[in-house]
C-alpha positions in Angstrom: 0.0 -0.1 0.0 3.1 2.4 0.9 4.3 2.0 -2.9 1.0 2.2 -4.4 0.8 5.5 -2.4 4.0 6.7 -3.7 3.2 6.1 -7.2 0.2 8.2 -6.8 2.1 10.9 -5.5 4.6 11.1 -8.5 7.4 8.5 -7.2 9.2 6.8 -9.9 11.4 4.5 -7.6 11.6 3.2 -4.3 14.4 2.0 -2.3 13.9 -1.0 -0.2 15.2 -1.5 3.4 17.5 -4.1 4.3 15.1 -6.0 6.2 12.4 -6.6 3.4 12.5 -10.4 2.3 12.6 -11.3 -1.6 8.9 -12.4 -1.1 8.0 -8.8 -0.1 9.8 -7.4 -2.6 8.1 -9.6 -5.1 4.6 -8.5 -3.6 5.6 -4.8 -4.3 6.7 -5.5 -7.9 3.2 -7.3 -8.5 1.5 -4.4 -7.0 2.7 -1.5 -9.0 5.1 -0.7 -11.8 7.4 1.2 -9.6 11.3 0.7 -10.3 12.9 -1.2 -7.0 16.3 -0.4 -6.0 17.7 -2.6 -3.3 20.8 -2.9 -1.2 22.9 -6.0 -2.7 26.6 -5.6 -1.2 28.4 -4.2 1.9 28.2 -3.6 5.3 24.9 -4.4 7.3 24.2 -2.2 10.5 23.4 -4.1 13.4 20.3 -2.1 14.3 16.9 -1.5 12.2 17.4 0.6 9.2 17.4 4.3 10.3 16.9 3.4 14.1 20.5 3.4 15.2 21.2 5.9 18.0 24.4 4.4 19.0 27.0 6.3 16.8 25.0 9.9 18.1 25.6 9.1 21.9 29.0 7.5 21.6 30.7 9.5 18.7 27.9 12.8 18.2 27.7 12.0 14.5 24.3 10.4 13.3 24.3 7.4 11.5 21.0 8.1 10.4 22.4 11.3 8.5 25.3 9.2 6.7 27.9 10.0 9.4 28.1 7.0 11.4 31.2 6.8 13.3 30.8 2.7 13.1 30.8 1.9 17.1 29.3 -1.4 16.4 32.9 -2.6 14.6 34.4 -2.0 17.7 35.6 -4.8 20.3 33.7 -5.1 23.4 33.8 -7.2 26.6 30.7 -9.0 27.7 30.2 -9.4 31.7 27.9 -11.4 33.3 27.1 -11.0 37.1 30.6 -9.4 37.1 32.4 -11.7 35.3 33.9 -11.4 32.2 32.4 -14.2 29.7 34.1 -12.6 26.3 36.9 -10.7 26.4 37.3 -7.6 24.4 40.0 -8.9 22.1 37.8 -11.3 20.9 34.3 -9.4 21.5 32.8 -8.0 18.0 29.4 -8.8 19.2 27.7 -6.2 17.4 29.5 -6.5 14.0 27.5 -8.4 11.6 28.6 -10.1 8.3 28.5 -8.3 5.3 25.8 -8.8 2.7 26.7 -10.6 -0.4 23.9 -11.5 -3.0 25.9 -12.6 -6.2 25.1 -16.0 -5.7 21.1 -15.2 -5.6 21.2 -12.4 -8.3 18.9 -14.1 -10.7 16.1 -14.3 -7.7 16.8 -10.7 -7.1 16.4 -9.8 -10.6 13.1 -12.1 -11.0 11.6 -10.7 -7.6 11.8 -7.1 -9.6 14.8 -5.5 -8.5 15.9 -2.8 -11.2 18.8 -1.4 -9.4 21.5 -2.9 -7.3 22.5 -0.7 -4.4 26.2 -1.2 -3.6 28.2 0.4 -0.8 31.0 2.5 -1.3 31.0 5.4 1.0 34.5 4.9 3.1 35.6 2.1 0.7 38.8 2.1 -1.0 39.0 2.9 -4.8 39.7 -0.7 -5.3 36.8 -2.1 -3.2 34.5 0.1 -5.3 36.1 -1.2 -8.8 36.2 -4.9 -7.7 32.7 -5.3 -6.3 31.2 -3.2 -9.2 32.9 -5.2 -11.9 31.8 -8.6 -10.4 28.1 -7.7 -10.1 28.5 -6.0 -13.7 30.0 -9.3 -15.0 27.0 -11.5 -13.5 24.1 -9.4 -14.3 25.6 -9.2 -18.2 26.0 -13.2 -18.2 22.6 -13.6 -16.7 20.6 -11.4 -19.4 23.1 -13.0 -22.2 21.6 -16.8 -21.3 19.1 -16.4 -18.3 17.9 -20.2 -19.2 21.4 -21.5 -18.6 23.1 -19.1 -16.2 25.5 -19.9 -13.8 27.7 -17.8 -11.6 31.4 -17.5 -12.6 32.9 -19.0 -9.6 35.7 -16.6 -10.3 33.3 -13.6 -9.3 32.5 -15.0 -6.0 36.8 -15.0 -5.3 37.1 -11.7 -6.3 34.5 -10.4 -3.9 36.1 -12.6 -1.0 39.5 -11.0 -2.2 38.0 -7.7 -1.1 37.9 -6.4 2.6 34.9 -8.5 4.5 33.6 -10.0 7.6 32.2 -13.0 5.9 29.1 -13.0 3.8 25.2 -13.4 4.5 22.3 -13.1 2.5 20.8 -11.0 4.9 17.3 -10.7 5.4 16.2 -12.0 1.8 15.2 -15.3 3.0 13.7 -14.2 6.0 16.8 -14.8 8.0 19.8 -12.3 8.6 19.6 -12.1 12.4 21.2 -15.0 14.4 22.9 -16.4 11.2 24.9 -13.3 10.4 26.6 -12.4 13.5 30.1 -12.8 13.3 33.0 -11.6 16.1 36.2 -10.4 14.1 37.3 -7.6 12.2 37.4 -7.3 8.3 40.3 -9.4 6.7 42.2 -8.1 3.5 42.8 -11.4 1.7 45.2 -12.1 -1.3 45.1 -8.6 -3.0 46.0 -4.9 -2.1 45.5 -1.8 -3.6 49.0 -0.9 -4.8 48.7 2.0 -7.2 46.9 3.8 -10.1 47.7 3.3 -13.8 48.6 6.9 -15.1 49.4 5.9 -18.8 48.5 3.1 -21.3 50.9 1.1 -22.6 53.7 2.5 -24.5 55.8 1.0 -27.7 57.7 -1.4 -25.3 54.2 -2.5 -23.9 54.8 -0.9 -20.5 52.2 0.9 -18.3 53.0 4.3 -16.0 51.7 3.5 -12.5 51.6 6.2 -10.0 52.4 4.0 -6.3 49.7 4.3 -3.6 50.9 1.7 -1.3 53.8 -1.0 -0.4 54.2 -3.9 -2.2 
């Protein structure tokens, strides 16, 4: 009903919250022909969308206004009856896994998702480039042959090589809460961002690269 009302008011696209399931998105798509944009890859909030006051209280910056200080990514000790049951160095108790939907991409498209939202703010150029490239290739492969589409396993490896807390499909299958918890910091894997190509191959086949990191 909310989507139908927004259409009456002139909206052309709606952005769904992370908490909606695929079934709920499919129902919206069937009820009206608005474009649907959904979050498909990146960090998940430990709190219900738009309801977090933790950053405002702890850091004086509102996560609901795009200025989150990410206090949920920090380590905390857990005590019960005055006894530490989880030490701080292991206590990433509020940090959920990252959302990754590349393995369920056909289901998202078939449910009516028109635009894929990928985290980019506060991420490296390498992260953004690698993630967008992986989803772009997967989308193109699906539309080239929907009947026989299979995910290229290298694309998932490319995503795992970015900084990640592990992956979850979040609430798309009515899950997300208990199954998404993970208690560690993001881990960089095999690749690191080393530099920027400033000029293409010359007569000798060499590239000009501006170094941005140790390697």
